N, C-alpha and C positions, 0 to 999 in steps of 0.2 A: 793187378794193374799198378803202375808206379809212374812218378814223374821224375825219377832218377835221371840226371843228366847223361850218365854214361850209357844207360839203356837207350835213351833218345838218340845219342851219336851213333850207336852200334845197330840201330833198328833196320832190319831188311824191309824194303818198301817194294810193293807190287803195284803196278798201274794197269787197270783193265780198260782198254779203249785207247786206241793210239791215233786219234785225230789230233788236231792242232792243240787242243787243251791237254790231252793225255800226254802227248810228246813233250809239251812245255813243262809239265809237272814233273815228268821223268828227268828232263834236263836239269831242272833246279835241284831235285833230290840227289842225283848222281854228283853233281858238282859240289853239293854240301857234304859229300863223303859217304853216302849210303850205297849199299848194294841195291840195284834197282832191276826188277824183273818187269818186262812188258809183255802184255798179252792182248790179242785182238781176234775176234772170231773170223775176221777176213784173212784168208791165206795170204802171208807174206807181209801183211800190214805192220806187224810188230818189228820184223827185221828192217823194213823200209824206215820206220821211226828211229830205230837204233843208228842207222846209217845217216839220217837226217841230222840227229843230235850230234853225232861225232863231227859232222861237217860244220854244224854251227860252233862247236868248240874251236875247230880250225879257224874259222872266221874271227872268233874272239882273240885267238893268238895272233893272227895277222894284224888286228887292230890294237895289239898290245894291251888288250883288256883281260888277258888270261895267260899265265905262263904255259909254256908247251909241255912241261912235265906234268902239270896238274891237269891240263886238257887230256893227255895221254891217260893218266890214271882214272879220270872221270869216265872216259869213253870205255875203259875196260871194266868198269863196275856196271855197264849196261848189259842186260841179257835178254834176248828175245825168246819167249816161250812158244811152244807149239799146241800145249794143252792147258786148259784152266786148272786142272788138278795140280800142276806143277808150282802153283803159288802156295802150296800147303805150308811152307816154312817162313812165310812172311810174317812179320809183326805188325804191319800196316798195309792194308789193301785199299787203294783209292779208285774208286769207279769214276770213269769219265766217258760213259757211253751216251746214247741218244736221250734227249729230254723226254722220256716216256715212263710213266709210273709203273705200269705192268712189267716193262722190260727191266727196270732197275730192281723192282721187288723180286722178280724171278732170279735175277743175277745174285742178289745177296742171300736169298734162300740157298742157292747153289754153293755159294762161298762159305756159308755157315757150316756146311757139311764137310768142307775141305780144310779149312784153317783151324788152328788151335783155339781153345777157349780164351786165350790171352790176347789174340789178334784183335786189333782195332779195325773196324770197317768204316770206310769214310766215302761219302758221295760228293762229287763236284757239281752237284746240281745247282743251277742258278735260280730256280723257281719252285721246285717241287717239295712239298712238306717232307721233312725228315721223319716226322711222326708217321705220316702215311707210308713211307718206303720201309720203315721198320716195323710196321703193324703185324706183319706175318712171321717175323723172326722169333726164334725161341728166346734170344738174349738181345732185345733191342737196345739194352743199356749201353753196349759197346758200338753202336752205330752213331755217327756224328757227321755233320756236313762240313766240307772243306770247299768253300766257293772261291776259286781262283778267278782272276780277271785276266782277259786276253790283251796282249801276248804275256803269258805267264813269266817268262824270264825277265821282263821289263816292269810289269805291274807289281806294285809292292803289297796291295791289300789282299788279305784272305779273311773272308767271313767264316768264323767258326761257329757252326749252327747246331744248337742243342734241340733235339726233339723232346717231346713230353717224357720219354723214358731215358734219354741219354744221361749216363752217369757223369756227375761233375768232374771226377778225376779224368775221365776219357777226354772231355773237352779241354781241361787244363793241360793235359799231356800234348794233345794236338796243338794247342796254342803256343806252348813252349817250343815244340818241334818247328813250327812256322817261324818263330823268332830266330831259331838256330839256322834257318835257311836264309835269314836276311830279310824276311817278309815283315809286314806290318799286320798282325792279326787282330781281329776284334771278336768279341763275343756277341752272339746275337741268338734270340729264340726263334724257333721255326714258326714264323708267321708269314703271310703273303708278301713277297718282294724282299724279305729279310730286311736289311738296312738300305743298301744303295738303290736297289730297284724300286723300293717304296718311296724313300725320301726324295728321289730324283724325279718323280712323276710330275711335280708342279713346274719343273724347268721347261718341260715340253708343253704341258697342258695350258699354262697361262699365256705363252706366246701364241699357241695355235688358237686360243680364244680371241686374243687381241687381233690377230690377222683375220679371223672369221668376222669380226666386228669392224673390220677395215680401219683399224687403228694405225697400222703401218704395214709395209710390205715385209715379207720374209727377210730380205736383204737388210732392210733398215733395222729391223728388230735384232738381227744377228750382230749387225755392227754396234748397236747400243750396248747390248748385253756383253759382248766381247770386249768393247773398248771402255765403256763406262763402268760396267759391272765386273770387268776383268776376268770373266770366264774364258777358259782356254778356247772354246769354240762356242759359236751361237747355237741355239737350239734347232734351227732348220738345217744348218749345215751338218750338225751332229746326227740328226735323225736321217738325212741322206747317206751319211757314212755308215751308220749302224744298219740301215735298211729300214724303210718305212713299214714293211711287213713285219720285221722283227719287233720294232719299237711299238707298233700298234698291237701286236700279239702280247707283249709284256704288259702293257697298259690294260688290255682286256682281261688278262690273267689276274692282275692285282684287283681290278674292278669286281671281277667275279668272286675272287677270294674273299673280299671284304663284303660280300652280299650286296653288290650294287651300291656302295657307298658313293654319293655323288662327288666326293672329293676326288675320285679317280675315274670319272666319266670320260670314255674315249672321245676322240674328236671326229666329227663328220668330215671335216676337211681331209684329215689323214686317212680316213676310211675310203673316201673317194679316190685318193691317189693309189691306194692299195689295189682298189677294184679295177683302176686303169692300168695297172701294172707299172705305175711310176714308182719304182721301189727305191730310187736313189742312185748312188754312184754305180751300183752293180748292174742296173738296167739302162744306164745312160740318161735317166731322167727321173727327177723327184720334185722337190721344191724348186730345184735349179736344174738346168740342162748341163750335160757333161759331153766332153769330146773336143776334138781339135778345133772345131768351128763354133762352139757354144759361146753366146754372148756372156760377157761378164755381168753378174748381177748388179743392178743399179741401186745404190744406197742414196735415199732422199737426204740432201743436204740444203739448208737455207742459203739462198743467194746473199752476197754481202749486203749489209745494211749499215747506215750511219750510226755511229755511237750517239746516244742522247746527251744533251747538254747538261740536263739536271739529274744528279745522281744522289741518292740518300741511302746509305748503309746502316742498318741498326747496329749499335755499339755492343749489345749483349748477345748477339747470335753468332754461334761458331763459324757457319759458312760465311756470314757477312764479314767477319773478321779476316777470314782467309782471302776473300775477294778484295777486301781493302788492301791487304798487303800486295796482291797481284796488281791492283790499281796503282799503288804507289811505284811499283816496279815499271809498270807500262808508261807512266807519265813522268817518272823521275822526280816526283814531288814527295817530300817526307812530311809535309804539313797538312795532309788531308784530315778533314774532320769527319768523324762518324757521328751520326745523329741519333739521339735518344728519342725517336719519334714513338708514338703510341704503337706498341708492337701487338696489335690486335690478331689473334688467330695465327700467329707465327710468321707474319710477313717480315721478311729480312731485307728487302730491296725495294726501293721506289725509283722508277725511271720516269720522271715527269709525273704523269697521272696513272702510271702503270704499277700495279703492285704485284710483287713476285713472291711465291711461296713454295716451299718444299712440299710435293704431294704427300697427303695423308690418307690416301685411299678413296677421297671423294673425287668426283670429276671436277674439273675447273668451272664448269657451268654450276654445279651445285654449290661450289665454295663461293662463287660470285654472288649467287643469290642469297646464301647464308649471311654474307658480310655487306650486302648492298654496295659491292664494289664492281662496277661494270668491267673495268679493264684489269682482269685477273689472269696471270700467267703463272703456270706451275712448272717447277724444274724436277726432273726424275732424280732418284738416288744414284749416287756414284760410290764406289768403294772408297775412292780417295779423289776428292774435287781438286786436290793440289797437283796430282800427277796425271790425271786423265787429261786428254785433249779433245774429247768428244762427249757432249752432253745432249740431253733430250729435253725439250720444252713443249708445252702444249697451252692452248688458250681457251677461255670460256667462249661460249657462243655469243656472249654480250660484249666481249673485247673487240675493240676496232683493230683493223690490220695495222694501222700506224702505231698503235700502242703496243702490239705484239713485236713490230719491227724494232721499236725502242729496246725491248728486252733482248731481242736477238743481237742487235748492234752492240749492246753493252757487253755481252759475253763474247761476241767475236772480237771486240777490241782487246779483251784480256787474253785472246789466243785460242779460244775454244771453237771447234767445229760444232755446229748446231743442227741436230735433226729435229723436225716437228713431228709429234705424234698426234693422232686424232685424240679427242677428248674422251679416253677411256678411263674408268675409275682405276687409281692406283699407278697408272702409267705402265712401264715396262719393267724396269729393274726393281723398283719398290715393291710392286705386287708380287713378283716372282720370288724375290728374296723373302718376303714376309710369308709366303706360302711354304717356301722350303723350311723356314724356321718353324712354321706351325707344324709341319709334318715331322720334323726331327724332334720337336718338343712332345708330340703325341707318342712317338716311339719310346722315348724315355719314360713318360707317363705311364705307358702300358707295360713297362718292364721288358721291352724288346731288347734294349741296349742301355749303356750308360751314356752320360753327357760326353765324356771323353771319347768313347768308341764311335758315336755317331759323327762327331767332328772328324775323327781320324779317318773314318770310312769314306766321307764325302771328299776329302781332300786326296787321299791315297787311291780311292777307287775311281773318281770321275774328275779329278784335278780341279776341284772348286778352289777359288783363291784364298778362301778362309772357311773354317767350319761354320755351319749354319748357326749353331748356338754361340759360337764365339762372336759371330756377326751380330747376333741378337744383343749381345752385351755391348757391342760397340755402338750400335745404332741406338739402343735403349728400349726396354720393354714398353715403355709408355707409347712410344711411337708405333712399334709393331703392333701392339694390341689395338691402337686407334685405327691403324691402316686395315687390319683384318675386320674390325667391327663395321668400319665404313664401307668396305667391300661387300660385307653381308647385307648391309642396308641398301646398297646400290642395286645388287642383283637379286636380293630376297631369297637366297638359296643357302641351304646347309652346308654347301661346298666351303663356305668361308667361315664356318664356325670356329671360334677361338679355342685352342687346346686348353683344357683345365690347368695344365701346369704353367702355361703363360699367365692365366688368371691369378694363380697362387703366387707366382713369382712377382707379378705386379702389385698385388695387394701387400705382400711383405717387404716390397722394395728390394727384392733379392735379385741375384744374377745367376746365370747357369754355371759359370765358372767363378770359383772363389766366394 
């Protein structure tokens, strides 16, 4: 086996399984210049896929995204096969059949008897162990995972998955091949969920838990995570799009794969939806209702409040400095004074007798008790407080309604839309991001992938606004570690245990990048 560029370019590719994923893989491979064979056990499915791919090329030409000559040439490189034995001359066979271990193992055992010793075998599995698939092969060294994301022609990420026996040269060859196709490949070991399906679990799990604890409605949590966290979609609308049955099954699979680690515990709320048949968009109802007459989900927004007369912003706090700049713009005054008041426990803003802090994983009620400050208000994390227009606040049980309204009025005066969350530890964006960082850190610590690859995977695979470990460096590991430890204290659960790598980076004052 070799990683020679010429061999990669001239590689004949066979795709077994002509559903949406298999057809998408074949479309990309043919467009990249490869001769591509398609086979499916269903009569006529391979030829139907070829016809669909050629029609897709024609659409790209019509949209001026592909030259007509190149579309014609790519279409001619596609060949539908009637028998599996006809893949014998392929240098790479990519399996894209049903997600079932016995079916995949049986297929690769048959392929091993058909193809040459030099042929690379690849599985497009999204969740099944490459080690398990290859366990019955004579030469499991040549089996590798190629986990594409749907729709394949549009999604850049490919997880290149090495099982216990996978030859490093095989994984490198496939990695380079994916690069030549214009994809963003990442290396990962064959562990439950690989990178994306593992690291993404907290994005759903934390919001499901907050909603279960009546901290906010799904619509409000979606709005806060989308607009303040800058995620492409909120967790509930994303689960409805994926299908609650599919999302729940993936979570259950990862939970089982990690021997019931509480970090991946499935949600009873989501299980109830699945049991009721409320699967999301495809069933017309999930967390939301769909259809022509479905009511638009209501996001909880605080009504207008008067801006407080007395404002003090701490001069040494980054968020206070940003808010001071906004306040100068809003008032037209350039002579505003920032106060060097005693900055106990990270308070950055005083509105009269109201103290405002960025959440650190404690509930507002706990922080109020710890500081003996009744009128305590917390603000949730935002990716960028300067550009977001929507923030979340919460108040302690000890805080008066008028004190909370002072804080709301201040942020509204600066142009923010404010949503109030229930007093759940860590609020929404902060606890979600901290747990994403924690899981990404554990992946690196356990040798599943590199720091760079986990950030690439989460940005290219699920459109996160920034890689979780780059986000950790931006927020600061002191803050992330404190949030996780406080969540652990609040819930008393191993679910929020801090990754050993975060501890090490914190002690050494290091960063994930640089």
